[in-house]
C-alpha positions in Angstrom: 0.0 0.0 0.0 1.5 3.4 -0.9 2.5 5.7 1.9 2.1 9.5 1.8 5.0 11.7 2.8 3.4 14.6 4.7 4.8 18.1 5.4 6.2 17.6 8.9 5.7 19.9 11.8 9.2 20.7 12.8 8.1 22.6 16.0 4.9 22.6 18.0 4.0 26.1 16.6 4.8 25.4 13.0 1.8 25.7 10.6 3.4 26.2 7.2 6.9 25.8 5.7 8.7 26.2 2.5 9.8 23.0 0.6 13.2 24.4 -0.4 14.9 21.2 -1.9 14.2 17.6 -2.7 17.3 15.4 -2.0 15.7 12.4 -3.7 14.2 12.2 -7.1 11.3 10.1 -8.4 12.3 6.5 -8.8 15.0 6.6 -6.0 15.0 3.9 -3.4 14.4 5.2 0.1 15.4 3.7 3.4 14.3 4.6 6.9 16.5 7.5 8.1 17.5 8.8 4.7 17.4 12.5 4.4 14.9 13.2 1.6 14.2 16.9 1.6 15.0 20.3 3.2 12.2 22.3 4.8 12.6 26.0 5.4 10.7 27.6 8.3 10.7 31.3 9.2 13.8 30.7 11.4 15.8 27.8 10.1 16.3 25.2 7.4 15.8 21.6 8.5 16.4 18.2 7.0 13.5 15.8 6.7 14.3 12.1 7.3 12.3 9.2 5.9 10.5 6.9 8.4 9.2 4.5 5.8 11.0 2.4 3.1 10.2 2.0 -0.6 10.6 3.9 -3.8 9.8 7.6 -4.2 6.9 7.2 -6.7 5.7 10.7 -6.9 6.8 14.2 -5.9 3.6 16.0 -5.3 4.9 19.4 -4.1 7.8 20.7 -6.2 10.9 22.1 -4.5 10.8 25.9 -4.1 7.1 25.8 -3.1 6.3 28.3 -0.3 3.8 28.1 2.5 3.0 24.4 2.4 0.6 23.6 5.2 1.7 21.0 7.8 0.3 17.5 7.1 -0.2 18.3 3.4 1.0 15.4 1.1 4.3 16.4 -0.5 5.3 13.0 -2.0 4.3 9.3 -2.2 6.3 6.2 -1.5 5.5 2.9 -3.2 5.9 0.0 -0.9 7.6 -3.3 -1.6 6.2 -5.1 -4.6 4.2 -2.1 -5.8 4.5 -0.5 -9.2 6.0 2.9 -8.6 4.6 4.3 -11.9 1.0 3.3 -11.2 1.2 4.5 -7.6 2.7 7.9 -8.8 0.0 8.3 -11.5 -2.8 7.9 -8.9 -1.3 10.0 -6.2 -3.6 12.4 -4.5 -2.5 16.1 -4.8 -2.9 16.8 -1.1 -4.6 15.7 2.1 -5.8 18.0 4.9 -5.1 17.2 8.5 -8.2 16.3 10.6 -9.6 19.2 12.5 -11.5 19.2 15.8 -15.1 20.3 15.7 -15.8 23.9 16.7 -16.5 24.3 20.4 -19.7 26.2 19.8 -21.3 23.3 17.9 -22.3 20.1 19.6 -21.3 17.0 17.6 -24.2 15.8 15.4 -25.5 12.3 15.8 -24.5 10.0 13.0 -25.8 6.7 11.8 -24.1 3.8 13.7 -21.3 2.1 11.8 -20.1 -0.8 14.0 -17.4 -2.0 11.6 -15.7 1.4 11.5 -16.2 2.5 15.1 -12.7 1.6 16.4 -10.7 3.2 13.5 -12.9 6.3 13.6 -12.3 6.7 17.3 -8.6 6.4 16.9 -8.5 9.0 14.2 -10.7 11.4 16.2 -8.6 11.0 19.3 -5.5 12.2 17.4 -7.3 15.4 16.7 -9.0 16.1 20.0 -8.7 19.8 20.9 -6.6 20.3 17.8 -3.5 18.4 19.3 -1.0 17.3 16.7 0.4 13.8 16.9 3.9 13.3 15.4 3.7 9.9 13.7 4.5 8.3 10.4 1.5 7.5 8.1 2.2 3.8 8.4 2.2 4.0 12.2 -1.1 5.9 12.1 -2.6 3.3 9.8 -1.5 0.3 12.0 -2.7 2.0 15.1 -6.0 2.9 13.4 -6.5 -0.8 12.3 -5.8 -2.0 15.8 -8.1 0.6 17.4 -5.3 2.1 19.5 -4.8 5.7 20.5 -1.6 6.7 18.8 -1.2 9.7 21.2 -0.6 7.2 24.0 2.4 5.6 22.3 5.9 6.8 22.9 7.8 7.5 19.7 11.4 6.4 19.0 11.7 8.0 15.6 13.3 11.4 14.7 12.2 14.2 17.1 10.1 11.6 19.0 8.0 10.6 16.0 5.9 7.5 16.4 6.9 4.8 13.8 5.5 1.4 12.9 7.7 -0.6 15.3 6.5 1.6 18.2 2.9 0.7 17.4 3.6 -3.0 17.0 5.5 -3.0 20.3 2.6 -1.3 22.0 0.2 -3.9 20.6 2.5 -6.8 21.7 2.9 -5.4 25.2 -0.6 -4.3 25.6 0.6 -0.9 26.8 -1.4 1.4 24.6 -4.9 2.4 25.7 -7.8 2.0 23.4 -8.9 5.2 21.6 -11.4 7.3 23.4 -14.4 8.7 21.6 -14.1 12.3 20.6 -15.5 15.0 22.8 -16.4 18.5 22.0 -13.6 20.9 22.7 -13.9 23.2 25.7 -14.9 26.8 25.0 -11.9 28.9 24.4 -10.9 31.5 27.0 -11.8 35.1 25.9 -8.9 36.7 24.1 -7.9 40.3 24.7 -9.2 42.8 22.2 -7.0 43.1 19.1 -5.1 46.3 18.6 -6.6 48.6 16.0 -5.4 47.8 12.5 -3.0 50.3 10.9 -3.5 51.9 7.6 -3.8 49.6 4.6 -1.1 49.1 2.0 -2.9 51.3 -0.5 -3.4 54.1 2.1 0.4 54.1 2.8 1.4 54.0 -0.9 -0.8 57.0 -1.7 1.5 59.1 0.6 4.4 58.6 -1.8 4.9 59.5 -5.4 4.6 56.5 -7.7 8.1 55.2 -8.7 9.8 56.8 -5.7 10.0 53.5 -3.8 10.7 49.8 -4.3 8.2 47.3 -2.9 9.8 44.4 -1.2 7.3 41.7 -0.1 7.6 40.5 3.5 9.1 37.0 3.9 8.0 34.5 6.5 10.6 35.6 9.1 9.6 39.3 8.9 5.9 38.4 9.2 6.6 36.2 12.3 8.7 38.9 14.0 6.0 41.5 13.3 3.2 39.3 14.6 5.1 38.1 17.8 6.3 41.6 18.7 2.9 43.1 18.1 1.3 40.5 20.4 4.0 40.9 23.0 3.8 44.7 23.1 0.0 44.8 23.1 -0.7 41.9 25.6 2.3 42.1 28.0 2.3 45.0 30.5 6.0 46.1 30.3 7.9 48.2 32.8 11.5 49.2 32.6 14.5 49.5 35.0 17.7 51.2 34.0 21.1 51.2 35.8 24.5 52.4 34.9 27.2 50.0 35.9 31.0 50.4 36.0 32.7 47.7 33.9 36.5 48.5 34.3 36.9 45.5 36.6 35.0 43.3 34.1 37.2 44.5 31.2 40.4 43.9 33.2 39.3 40.3 34.1 38.3 39.7 30.5 41.8 40.8 29.3 43.4 38.6 31.9 41.4 35.5 30.9 42.0 36.0 27.2 45.7 36.6 27.5 46.1 33.4 29.5 44.0 31.2 27.2 45.7 28.0 26.1 46.6 27.5 22.5 45.5 24.8 20.0 47.9 23.0 17.7 47.7 25.9 15.3 48.8 28.3 18.0 45.4 29.9 18.2 43.6 30.6 21.5 41.0 28.0 22.4 38.6 30.8 23.3 38.2 34.5 23.3 35.8 35.9 25.9 33.6 38.9 24.9 31.9 41.4 27.1 28.6 39.9 26.0 29.7 36.4 27.2 30.3 37.9 30.6 26.9 39.7 30.6 25.2 36.3 29.7 26.9 34.6 32.6 26.2 37.4 35.1 22.5 37.6 34.0 22.1 33.8 34.4 23.7 33.9 37.8 21.4 36.7 38.8 18.3 34.7 37.7 19.6 31.8 39.9 20.1 34.2 42.8 16.6 35.6 42.4 14.6 32.5 41.4 11.3 34.3 41.8 12.2 36.3 38.7 13.3 33.2 36.7 9.7 32.5 35.7 7.2 32.4 32.8 3.6 33.7 33.0 0.7 31.5 32.0 -3.0 32.3 32.6 -3.3 29.3 34.9 0.0 29.3 36.8 3.5 30.7 37.2 6.2 28.5 35.8 9.3 28.7 38.1 12.3 27.4 36.2 15.0 25.3 37.7 17.7 26.4 35.2 18.6 29.8 33.8 18.4 29.3 30.0 19.5 32.6 28.4 18.4 33.6 24.9 20.8 35.9 23.0 19.5 38.1 20.2 21.5 37.5 17.0 21.0 39.6 13.9 20.6 37.6 10.7 19.7 38.6 7.2 16.0 39.7 7.2 15.5 39.7 10.9 16.8 38.3 14.2 16.7 35.1 16.2 17.5 34.2 19.8 19.5 31.0 20.2 19.6 29.8 23.8 22.5 29.0 26.1 21.0 26.3 28.3 21.8 26.4 32.0 24.2 29.3 31.4 24.7 29.8 35.2 26.5 26.5 35.5 28.7 26.9 32.4 32.2 28.4 32.3 32.8 31.7 30.5 34.9 29.8 27.9 32.1 27.3 27.3 29.6 30.1 26.9 31.9 31.9 24.5 32.5 28.9 22.2 28.8 27.9 22.3 27.7 31.4 21.3 30.1 31.5 18.4 28.7 28.2 17.2 25.1 29.2 17.7 25.6 32.6 16.0 27.3 31.1 13.0 24.6 28.5 12.5 21.8 31.0 13.1 23.2 33.2 10.3 23.3 30.1 8.1 19.7 29.3 9.2 20.8 25.9 10.5 19.6 26.0 14.0 17.3 23.3 15.3 14.0 24.4 16.8 15.0 23.3 20.3 18.1 25.6 20.0 16.0 28.8 19.7 12.6 28.0 21.4 11.9 28.3 25.1 14.4 30.0 27.4 13.8 31.8 30.7 15.2 35.2 29.8 17.1 37.0 27.1 19.9 39.5 26.3 20.0 42.0 23.6 23.2 43.9 23.1 23.6 46.9 20.7 26.7 48.3 22.4 28.9 47.3 19.5 26.9 49.8 17.3 27.7 52.6 19.7 24.1 52.6 21.1 24.3 54.1 24.7 20.9 52.7 25.9 17.6 51.3 24.7 14.7 49.3 26.0 13.9 45.9 24.5 10.5 44.2 24.1 9.9 41.1 26.3 10.1 37.9 24.2 7.5 35.4 25.6 7.7 32.9 27.3 10.5 35.0 29.0 9.5 37.4 31.8 12.6 39.6 31.4 15.0 40.8 28.8 18.2 42.7 29.4 19.2 45.5 27.0 22.9 46.2 26.9 24.4 49.5 25.7 27.9 50.6 24.9 30.6 51.0 27.5 31.7 54.6 27.5 34.4 56.5 29.4 32.7 59.0 31.7 33.7 61.2 34.7 32.3 59.7 37.9 32.5 60.8 41.6 34.4 58.5 43.9 34.6 59.7 47.4 35.5 63.4 47.1 37.2 63.0 43.7 36.2 63.0 40.1 37.7 60.1 38.2 37.2 58.5 34.7 35.5 55.1 34.6 33.9 53.0 31.8 30.1 53.0 32.3 27.6 50.7 30.6 23.9 51.2 30.6 21.6 48.2 31.3 17.9 48.3 30.9 15.8 45.5 32.2 12.3 45.1 30.6 9.9 42.9 32.6 6.5 41.4 32.3 4.7 43.1 35.2 2.3 40.2 35.5 5.2 37.9 36.6 7.9 40.3 37.9 6.7 43.4 39.8 8.7 46.5 40.6 10.5 45.4 43.8 11.4 42.0 42.4 12.7 43.5 39.2 14.8 45.9 41.2 16.2 43.0 43.2 17.1 41.2 39.9 18.8 44.3 38.5 20.7 44.7 41.7 22.0 41.1 41.4 23.0 41.6 37.7 24.8 44.8 38.7 26.7 43.0 41.4 28.0 40.3 39.1 29.0 42.9 36.4 30.8 45.2 38.8 32.4 42.4 40.8 33.0 39.9 38.0 35.2 37.6 40.1 32.0 36.2 41.4 31.4 34.6 38.0 34.5 32.4 38.4 33.5 30.7 41.7 
């Protein structure tokens, strides 16, 4: 029986992707684990691995196609003993993913179909409340025929995908529960009123003489950035705390660490610490020292994180992305430095995996290298705080009864006031300042 290759969901929030390249052509033999295509999301380019074996009978969606919905058929595999040409000729152009019934409508009674009850229940359970189950088409079919709930089966395939052997193991072990009948989805919580729409394209264009501008369509990344930041700014109550910190001790320690760095076989230093690496470390240690601020807001509960995972804003062509240094408070400065160099390079090449830029418990945005003295960043959910870092500038400061010159850096902490109120934010800023001005604390 032919198997459909579906547009994969490469992250829990992915709805569409661009099929940038096919790495197999029609007629090629495919084995489980073969990389068959490259999918481009708004943030990265990911490789797609085959989970079924056979011959690529038909490419349904051509490479270079944009905005392909998740779960749409992009190709067809002919199984063992099947004629690839006949399978390809009869391939369906696309298949829509099952959708849950709207909450406002009660499910309508249907005529009883005893022979199809179990498979229908299994299919419905995979779409209850719109939840997306990551499973191969073959695994879904085997589970459907056995009347099992595929959502209850642990997957061993790429990214936790359920494959055929997982379903067969569940059947043999009796560990998978039978599929439950579908239930009407709960009524959605009321959403905040949308911000008023801005002027239309045509209204804006009328303000400029025809031919005086070039129209560049928004790509997926720019649309995503615009949507997420609009939502963040309109739904998160921001407040801001700014402090000026002296960084001469930090610069001196950085210089000492870099000059004493061991060399590799090519006589190059094994690491080179930046000011931003030390800010990441200090911020992570501060989040550990003030755990009440290392949180994420949800409507039902406050998520108190056990690790300080710091997202770092990286500028890439067409936008920005925030790769995450996991558990940064427990990593050495050299480890953070080398990890950031790797993450930044792969971010600019759009080769980050979703788990490398999704999540995190706080973030850092540094514009000091552009000479920006100070600025305020927008909180990036699910983070509750973001630290904006300005340039270090030589300034006169009063020390005791004397005026001296010191290097001063401006830090602005933006917080989600629902999760981090004024006093707690000030405590976090005080902790950050302590690590930046007394950086030896980062080494112990």
